[in-house]
N, C-alpha and C positions, 0 to 999 in steps of 0.2 A: 581394230581388235576383232579376232575371230571368235567363233562360238565357244571354242575350247577355253579361251582366255576369260570369257564371261562366266562360264561354268566354274572355272577355277576360283574366281573372285567370290562367287556365291558360296562355294564350299568353305573358303577361308572365313567369310563373314559368319557362316553358320557355326564354325568351330570357335571363333572368338566369342560369339553370343553364348554358346554352350559353356565355355570356360567361365565367362562373367557370371552367368546364372549359377553355375556350380559353386563359385566362390561366395556369392551372396547367400546361397542356400546353406553353405557350410558355416558361414558366420552366424546365420540365424539359428541353426541347430546348436551351435556352440553356446550362443548366448541364452537360448531358451532351455536347453537340456543339460548343459555342462557347466557353463559359467554361473557362479553364484556371487551376486553382488555383496552378499552379507560377509563374504570372506574379506572384503575391503572396507567394512564398516569403520574399523579403527583408523584407517587411512583418511577416510572422509571426515571423521571427527577431528583428527589431528590437523588437517588442512584448514578447516573452518576455524578451529580454535586458535591456530597460529596466526591466521590472517586477521582475526577479529580481536586477538589478545584477550580471549576469554576461555572458559572451560565449557565446551559443548559436549553433551551426552545424548545419545539416541538409545532409548530403551527398547523400542519395537524393532521388528524386522524391516529390512530394506527391500524395496521392489523396483525392478528396472523395467521401464516402459519404452520400447523401441518403436518409434514412428517417425513423423516428419522431424520432430525434435526428440532427443533422448532425455527422458525424464526419470529422475530418481525420486521415489516416494518413501516416506518413513512416518512412523507414528511415535508419539510420546518423546518429544524433544525438549531438552532443558538447557539453559545457558546460565552459567555462574561466573562471578568474578571474585576471586579471593574468598571462595566458599559462600558468597552472598548470591542468592537466587535473583536473577534479573528477568528471565523470560521462561515461560513454559508454553508449549504448543502441542495440541492434540494431533495435528497432522501437518506434515512438512513435505514440500516438493521442491526440487531443484532441476533447472535445465542445464545440462552439462554437454561437453564435447564428446561425441561418440568415439572418435579415435583415441581420446585420452582414457576413456573408460576401459577400452580393450587392453590398455597397458596398466590398469589398476590405478590410474591417476584421475584427478577431478578438476576440471577447469569450469567453474560455475559461472553461468551467464545471467541467471535470474533465480529468485527464490519466492516461494509463496508459503505463508503460514495461515492455518485455519484454526479458529477457536483457541485463542492464546490469552495468556495473562501477562501483562507488563507490570512488573513490580516497581514500587517506589512512588507512584503517583496514580490518581484516579482521574483520567482525562475528562470523562463525561460529567462526573459530579463536581469537578473543579469549575467547569463551564457553567453548570447550573448554579453553583454558589456565587460565582462572579456576577452572573446575570441577576440573581435574586438581590444581591447587595445594591446593584444599580437601580433595581425596581423598588427599593425600600422594603424588601422582605428579608427574612433570615432563614437560610437553608443550611442544615447541619449535614455534613458529609457522613454517610453511613459506613463507607468502606474506604479507608485511607491507604490500604496496603497495596492495591493493584488496580489496573484497568482491565476490563473485559474487552478483548479485541476480536471482532468477528473474523477479520482477514487482514493480512498485510501482503502486498505484492510489490516486489522491488526488482529493478533491473539496473545494472551498473557494471563497473569494472574495478579491479584492484590493481593499483600501480603506484610505485615509489612510496610504499608504506601508507597509502591512503585509499580508502574505499569511496570511490566517487559514485554517488547514487544519481543516475540520470532520470529515473522516474520511480516514485513510490506512491502507492495508493493504500490508504488506511481506512478501515470501516469498523466503527463501533456501533453500539446500540443507538447512540445519539447523533453521531456525525459521520460524514464522508469527507475525506481529505485527499487531495492530490498535490504532490510537490516534488522536491528534489533536495539534494544536500550532500554532505560528506561526513565520513567517520574516520578519525585518525586513531587507530588502535593503540599506538605507542604511548600517547598521553591520555588515552581513554576519553577523548572528547568527541562530541557530535554536534552537528549543526544542520538542521533541516527546516526548510521553509515550505509552507503549504497553504493552499486555499481550501477552506472547508465550507460545507453547507449542513444545515441541521435537518435531521430526518423529520418528516411531517406525517408519519403514519399514525394510525389510531392507537396502536399498542404503546408507542413511545410517549404520545401525549397523555395517555391514561396512567402510565407509570409515574410521570413527574407531576401530573395534575396541575395545580395552580402555579407550580414553579417552572413549568414548561416555557422555554424562551420563544413565545409566539412572535415577539417583535423581530426575531432573527430569521423567520421563515423566508424562503426564497432570496436569501441574502448571503453573499460570500463573506466569510470571516477569515482573516489572515491568522495563521498560527506559526509561531517560531519555537522550535524545540532545540535547546542548547544545553550546555553543561557537560556532565560526565555520565558514564554508564550507570553508576549506582544511584545517583540523584539527578535525573534529568529535569531541567527547568522548562516548563511549558508556558509560553506567553500567548494568550488568546486575546486578540485586539477587539474585544467586545465593546469597550467604552468608545473607541474610535469609530466603530461602525454605527453604534447607536447615535453618537453625536452627529455624524454625517446624515443619518436618516432624519433626525429631528430638524437639522438645518434645512434639509431638502423639503420637509413637510411645511416648515414655516414659510419657506420661499414659495411653495405651491399655494399655500393658503393666502399669502400676500397677493399673489398674482390673481387668484380667484376673487379676492376682495376688490381689487382694482377693476377687474372685469365687471363685477356686479355694480360697482359705483358708476362706471361709464355707461353700462346698460340702463341703469335707473335714470341717469342724466339725460340720455338720448330720448327715452320714453317720455320723460317729463317735458322736454323741450318741444318734441314734435307730436306729443299726445297719441303715439301709436304703440301698441303692445308688440314688442319684438318676439319672434318665434324661437328664441334661444335663451 
C-alpha cells in the first residue's frame, strides 16, 4: 500500500471519528437542553402501575442523569391499591435503558427508594415485641400503621406477569436485610426471603433501651415476607435463632465442664498444676 492509500485511510478515520463525535454531542445537547423527561412522567407512572398492578403517583419533578448508567430520579412517590396507601417515599431512582428513554419508553433494570414508609406493618417494633415476649418482657408497639424504611434497593426483571427480584436490600433503623423473591401483581401476592442482622449502634440501643435484642447481635435472622400488598405478613425466625444459640451455649458449657473435670483429674493424679 502506497503513501496515498495510508493518507486516504487516515482521512476516512478522521471523518468517521468526527461524525461519531458529532452524533454523541448532538444527543447530549438534545437530552440536556431540549429533551424534558417530565413530559413523559405519566408514561413512567403508567408503566410501573401496570406492571405492579397498583396506582403509582410521582408528585415531584423527574430528573435524568446520563452517565455509565442512565438514571431517572424523582421525589415524593406514593403507591396505592384500591385507594389504600401502601408506600410513600421521599426519593426514588430507577436505572433504565438509554435507548428506550430516547423513545419515551422505560425499561427499568433496578430501583432505589430512600426514606420511605411501608404501610400495614411496623417491622422494627414487631421484632422488638417478639423478642421481648421470648425474654419475658412486655413491649407495646407504639406505631402500628407503618414501618420507617431508610432504604430499599432492588434489582430484577419483569416477565410473564411476574416480577422476579434477583436481589433486594432493605435498611430500617433496627435491621439490615438482604434477600430475593417474587411479586405476582395479578393476584397481588408477594414472597420474599431474606437474611437480616440487627443494628448495634449506640443510637439504636438507646432508642429501645431494655428492649433492645442484645441476644441477636452479630447473628443472622431469617425473615419471610408473604401475603398480599395490603396486609403483608412478616415472619421473623427469632425463636428458632434463639433456640439454636441456647443449644450451642449449652453444648459449649458442657464441653468446658468436661475439660475442667479432665484437667482436675490429671492435676490430682500427677500432682502437677497444668498451665491451662
